[in-house]
N, C-alpha and C positions, 0 to 999 in steps of 0.2 A: 648738377655738379658745376660748380664755378669754372670757367674756362676763360683760356687768356684772349683778351680783345685783340690783340694782332693777329691770333691765328686760333680757331676754336678747338683746333686737333692739337694744340699744345698745352702742357699744365701751366697755371698761373703761379704756381709756388703754394707753399704751406708755411705755417696754418693759416696766418692771416690773408689767405687768398682774395676773400671776398672783398676786404679794405682796398687791396693793390689794384683788383681789377675794376672795381667800381671808380676808382681815382683814375684810373689809364683811360677807360670808357668814357668820361665825361659826365659819369652820372650823379658824381659827388666832388666838390673841390678838394675836402680833407678828408681823412680819416683815421682811425685809431686802430693798432694791432697790438700784440704783445710776443714777445721773443723770450724764450727759454733757451733757444741754440741759434735759430738763423730765421725765425719765423715771422721779421718783419722785412729785413735787408734782403732776404731771397726773393720772395714774391713781388717786392718792389721792384727789384733788378729785372726779374723775367717779365714784368707787365711793362715795364719803362717808366715808373713811376719814380719819383724822389722819395726815398724811404730813410727814416732817421731812428735810430736807436740811441738813446741819449744815457749819459751817464747813470748807473744802478742809483735808485733812489731820488732822483729828480722828477719822476712824476709819481705821485701815490698810485697804489695798487688796490685800493680799498673796493671790494666788491667785485673783485675779478678772482674768476677759479683760481686757486694756487697750485702750480707744478712744484717749484722750488722757491724757496723764500731768497736763496742765494743768486738764483740766476733769473727768474722772471723779471723783465722790464717792459714797461708800457713805452710802445713807439709810436711814431706818427706818418703818415703818407700824404704826400700833394703833389702838385704837378710842378712846384718850383719850390728854391730854396726861400724865398722869400714867405711862401705859403707856408712852410714849415716853421719859420722863426714866429710867423703871427700864431700859429695853434699851441706852439710852445709855450709862449708867454700868458696864454688862457689857462692852461691845465697843468703847469708844473706847480710846485710848491709843496710846503709842509702839510701833513696831516698825520693827526695824533693816533689815527686808526693802523697807519703804516710806520712802524718803528725805524724803518731804514730811511724815510725822508728827513730832512733837516730844517729846523726854523731859521733859514736864511732865506737873505734877499733873491727875489725871482731874478735871473739874467735880463740884461735887457736886449734880448734876443733880435728884434725888429733893428733896432738902432744899430747894435755891432755887425750884426749880420749883413746890413746895408752900407757901411762902411768900407772904404778902400785899405786894406792893409797897410800900416806903417811902413812896411818893405815887402817886397814881393815875396810870398811863401817859399818856403822849400820843401819838399816832401822827399821821403825815404821809400824807394819801390821795394817791397817784401814779396818774396813768393812764397814764404812759409814752407815746411818739409813736407807739406802733403802736395805741393805745386806737382811733381812728377807724376804721381799716382792719378791725380784727378782733374789736372787743367785741359781743357778742350784746346788744340791746336788752332783752330781759328781764333778763339780768345786770347791765347798766349802771343799770338802775332798781331791782333789789334792792340793788346798793350803793351808791346814793343814798338808799334808806331806810335803810341802816345807819348810813350818815354822819349823817343826821338823829337816830337814836336814839343816837350816841355824843356829839353835841352839841359842847361846847366841848372834848372830850377828842381831837378830831381836826380838823387844819387841810389843807387842798389846798397842794399844792407842785407847781409845774410845772419840768420839766427844759428846759434848752436843747434846741432842736432839733438842735444837732449829736450829741448822745448818740445819735442813730439808726445812727450809723456801727457802734455797739456790737456791733449785730447781725451787720453783716457781718464783723466781727473774730472774733466767735465761730465763724461759719461757715468763715473762713478756718483757723484754728487747729483746729477740729475736723475739719473734713475733710482737711487735708494731716497730721494725726495718725493718722486712721484708713487714710489711704493707705499711711502708713508701718507702722502695726503688723499691717494684714491683706495687707501686700505678697505674702506666701507664698501665701496663699489665693486672691489675684488671679491669680496667676502660674500656678498649678497648676489653677483652676478657675474663670476669671471668669464663664463662661457658667451657672454653677450658681449664683451670687450673686443675689441679689434686684435688680431694676432700679434700685431706691431704693438699696442699698448701692454697688452697681456704679457708679453715678453721682457717689456722693458720693466714691468712691476715684479715679474718672477725673478729678474736678475736684481733687480734690488733690493727685494726680500732675502735673498742669500748673501748680497753684501757684508764684510765683516765690519763692524763699527770701528775698527783699528783702521781699515783701508779707506773709509769714509771720513774719519776725522784727520788721516794724513792728507787727504786730497784737498780738504778745506785749508788747512796749514799751508798749502803751496800760493795760496792767493796772495797774502802780502809780499812772498817773495818774488812772484811773478811782477807785480806792482813795482816793487824796487828795482827789478832788472831793465824794465823800460823806461825808468825816469831819464838816463841818460840819453836816450835816443829822442825824447821829447824836450830834453834839453839843447838838442842840436835840430832837429827838423819841426816844422811846423805841424806835420801829418803825417800818418803812413798810408801810401797807396797801395791796394792790393787787390784781387779780384772780390766781387761781391758772389760769386758764385762759379763752378768750373767753368761754366759757358752761358750761352742762351738756353731759354726754356726747352726742355726737351719733349718731343712729341709723345702723345698720348695723356691719359689722364690717370693712369694706374700709379705714378708716382710723383711725387710733389718737387724733386731733385734733390740734391745733397747739399745740407747745411755747413760742411765742414770749412770752408773758408770764412764763416762768421763764428765760428766755435770758439777760436781764441780771445775774441775780442769781448764775446759775451761772458766768458769765463772770468775776464780781468775787470769786467764791469765798464770799459771803456766807451765812449759814445763813437758811433760810425754812423756813416750816411753812405747811401748809394747814388748814385748820379747817371742818369741814362744818356752817357755820351758816345757810347760805341754800337754800332749795328752790325749783325751776323749776315753771311752772303744770303741767308733765307727771309732776312727782312724782320728778324726778331731782336730784340733790344738786347744789349749787354751791359751789365751795371759795372760801374768802378766806383769800389768803396775807399773812403777816407776814414782814418782811424785818429782820435785826437787823444790829448793827455785826459784823463778822467777828472772831470768838475769844468774842464774848458769847452763848454758845448758850445755856446754863443760863438767863440774863436773859431771853432771847428766847420761853423756854417759860413762865417767870413771866409775863411778857406775855399769852402766848396762854391762859395760864388766867384771866388777868384778863379778857380778852376774852371767853370764854366765858361765864364769870360775868355780865358786863355785858349780853351780848345773851340767854342763855338762862335767866340767873339759878339757875345750878346750878355744881357743880365739875365738872371734867371727867374723871371716875375711872369706871371700867369700869361699876360697879354704880348710878351715879347715874341 
């Protein structure tokens, strides 16, 4: 099993664990992963890599095992924001075999990510409604220190409690789509599937059509609700995971701090800016307005410099 390069007794996260571990260990400079819930951001955060989940539809998914058309997103991992920008320029674009991609010009990721922002970015610090249930005290303390370091460049914003329903909407969509896309596997050999996957499929098969369609109908409403925040702030700063990588290999960790942004199709990046007392990396997640992927990378570069006092280049 893939192990965490920082400590082989800790999980590398999942499901794109091989990609994250390979980058973090220096085996490869760049890697690709997929995210339906938190499977790019979480393993990158646990392994201390830079992980980027772009806006939905920016990278074609042609040839990739489908779990959920609504949620599946191809992402990338590297050791620097600059390298993320490089690989994004190579693999994003229109593909007629993926109807969620669009025939638009590829953003100039390398140029934009390498520029200084016209003004110092402002960030919204968001705990989300799951904070009290999941956040590790050490991570909470580290994030508070980061907020203090950033001073007036960051302000806390609180979401209405009703947004907690979004985690249920995501689960409904994901499990129903998995049940549909893995129907043949289930019918041919349900007993050979993992208990976790089998449970998702069985719950998805029991979902009512009206509940599935109602969950899908929430997506434009969520997007509209976030628009004013992105009019005020360059990005949202939030945890990439509840804490550093847990000990043991039986669990890949909780993806809940990625769920909302995956559901909304927003670009998100995790940066290895913090470290736990046991030496394991703690990822800091930035989330941007859908479609503003290159600008999010530019903001991420600024944050790396603001915290570490350096550029985010591979040779820095």
